[in-house]
C-alpha positions in Angstrom: 5.7 -202.7 -82.9 7.9 -204.1 -80.0 8.5 -207.5 -78.7 6.3 -209.6 -76.9 3.3 -212.1 -77.3 1.5 -209.7 -79.5 3.9 -209.6 -82.2 1.9 -211.7 -84.4 -0.5 -209.2 -84.4 -1.8 -208.1 -88.0 -2.6 -204.8 -86.7 -4.8 -202.2 -88.6 -3.3 -198.8 -88.8 -5.2 -195.5 -88.5 -6.2 -193.3 -91.4 -3.3 -191.0 -92.2 -5.5 -188.0 -91.6 -5.4 -188.6 -87.9 -2.1 -186.9 -88.0 -3.4 -183.7 -89.0 -6.0 -183.6 -86.4 -3.6 -184.3 -84.1 -1.0 -181.4 -85.4 -3.9 -178.9 -85.6 -4.9 -179.8 -82.1 -1.4 -179.2 -81.0 -1.3 -176.1 -83.0 -4.4 -174.8 -81.2 -2.8 -175.5 -77.9 0.4 -173.7 -79.0 -1.4 -170.7 -80.0 -3.5 -170.6 -76.9 -0.3 -170.9 -74.7 1.4 -168.4 -76.9 -1.3 -165.9 -76.7 -1.6 -166.3 -72.9 2.0 -165.9 -72.4 1.9 -162.7 -74.7 -1.1 -161.2 -72.6 0.9 -162.1 -69.5 4.0 -160.7 -70.6 2.2 -157.4 -71.6 0.8 -156.9 -68.1 4.0 -158.1 -66.0 6.8 -157.1 -68.9 9.6 -159.4 -67.7 10.1 -161.5 -71.1 11.5 -160.4 -74.3 8.9 -159.7 -77.0 9.7 -162.8 -78.9 9.6 -165.3 -76.1 5.7 -166.3 -76.6 6.4 -166.7 -80.1 9.3 -169.0 -79.5 7.6 -171.0 -76.6 4.6 -171.4 -78.9 6.5 -172.8 -81.8 8.4 -174.9 -79.7 5.1 -176.5 -78.3 4.0 -176.7 -81.9 7.1 -178.5 -83.1 6.9 -181.1 -80.2 3.2 -181.5 -80.8 3.7 -182.1 -84.2 6.6 -184.6 -83.7 4.3 -186.3 -81.2 1.5 -186.7 -83.8 3.5 -188.4 -86.1 4.9 -190.7 -83.3 1.7 -191.1 -82.0 0.2 -192.1 -85.5 3.2 -194.8 -86.0 2.6 -196.5 -82.4 -1.2 -196.9 -82.9 -2.7 -200.0 -84.3 -5.5 -202.3 -83.5 -6.9 -205.7 -84.5 -10.0 -207.7 -84.1 -9.4 -211.4 -83.4 -11.6 -214.4 -82.4 -11.4 -213.8 -78.8 -11.3 -209.5 -78.8 -10.0 -206.6 -79.5 -6.3 -205.8 -79.3 -4.9 -202.3 -79.4 -1.6 -201.1 -79.1 -0.6 -197.6 -78.6 1.8 -195.1 -76.7 4.7 -193.2 -77.6 6.4 -192.6 -74.1 4.5 -195.3 -72.5 3.8 -198.2 -75.0 0.1 -199.5 -74.1 -1.3 -203.0 -75.2 -4.7 -203.5 -74.3 -6.8 -206.9 -75.1 -10.7 -206.3 -74.7 -12.6 -209.7 -74.7 -15.9 -209.8 -76.4 -17.6 -210.8 -73.2 -16.5 -207.7 -71.5 -18.1 -205.3 -74.2 -21.5 -203.5 -73.0 -22.0 -201.4 -76.2 -20.1 -199.9 -78.8 -20.4 -196.5 -80.4 -19.2 -194.3 -83.5 -18.6 -190.5 -82.9 -17.6 -187.9 -85.0 -16.4 -184.5 -83.5 -16.4 -181.4 -85.6 -12.8 -181.6 -86.4 -13.2 -185.1 -87.4 -16.1 -184.4 -89.7 -14.0 -181.6 -91.2 -11.3 -184.3 -91.9 -13.8 -187.1 -93.0 -12.7 -189.2 -89.8 -14.7 -190.8 -87.0 -14.1 -192.8 -83.6 -15.3 -195.9 -82.4 -15.6 -196.1 -78.6 -16.2 -199.3 -77.0 -17.4 -199.4 -73.3 -16.8 -202.0 -71.4 -18.0 -204.1 -68.2 -16.1 -203.5 -64.9 -14.1 -200.6 -63.8 -14.5 -197.1 -64.2 -12.8 -195.5 -67.1 -12.4 -199.0 -68.6 -13.5 -197.8 -72.0 -11.3 -198.0 -75.2 -11.4 -195.7 -78.2 -10.1 -196.2 -81.7 -9.6 -193.0 -83.3 -8.7 -192.0 -86.9 -11.2 -194.1 -89.0 -13.1 -193.3 -92.0 -16.8 -192.9 -90.7 -17.5 -196.2 -92.8 -14.7 -198.3 -91.2 -15.8 -196.9 -87.8 -19.2 -198.1 -88.5 -18.2 -201.3 -89.8 -16.0 -202.0 -86.9 -18.8 -200.8 -84.3 -21.3 -203.4 -86.0 -18.6 -206.2 -86.1 -17.6 -205.8 -82.5 -21.4 -205.7 -81.4 -22.2 -208.8 -83.3 -19.1 -210.7 -81.8 -20.0 -209.7 -78.3 -23.6 -210.5 -78.9 -22.2 -213.9 -80.0 -19.9 -214.4 -77.0 -22.6 -213.3 -74.6 -24.7 -216.5 -75.7 -21.5 -218.9 -75.8 -20.6 -217.8 -72.1 -24.1 -218.3 -70.9 -24.7 -220.9 -68.1 
């Protein structure tokens, strides 16, 4: 993805259907923004009638482009010492969560994810607030497999680090 120490990662990609989920989320946001601007413009009447449509379309185009770029930037790998994640379009983020820091792991499926046959795995970590990591865009089977694998590895590492 980019240069550095993690270049040798054999990153697993997300399911391609997650792009569609992200585009749908952008479309909903664009529709809400355009609809809100339409209502405000009907009250104040300072913009041309087509301004909400143009702004909503622009937001949708940017959101769809961002969804494709976001998909290309996302990857993860489970190694011997932890789970490695890379993501981010504007700001590239590389995260390593050592197994010994994992508190528990969940799999979840929102209504939109269920509609598209996808799931998310959430890894809760010890330490600071907001230190959880999420792996979206997985099939339900892959999310469950990842959850169980991380759970086993976290339990094993806890035993190895015991004093």
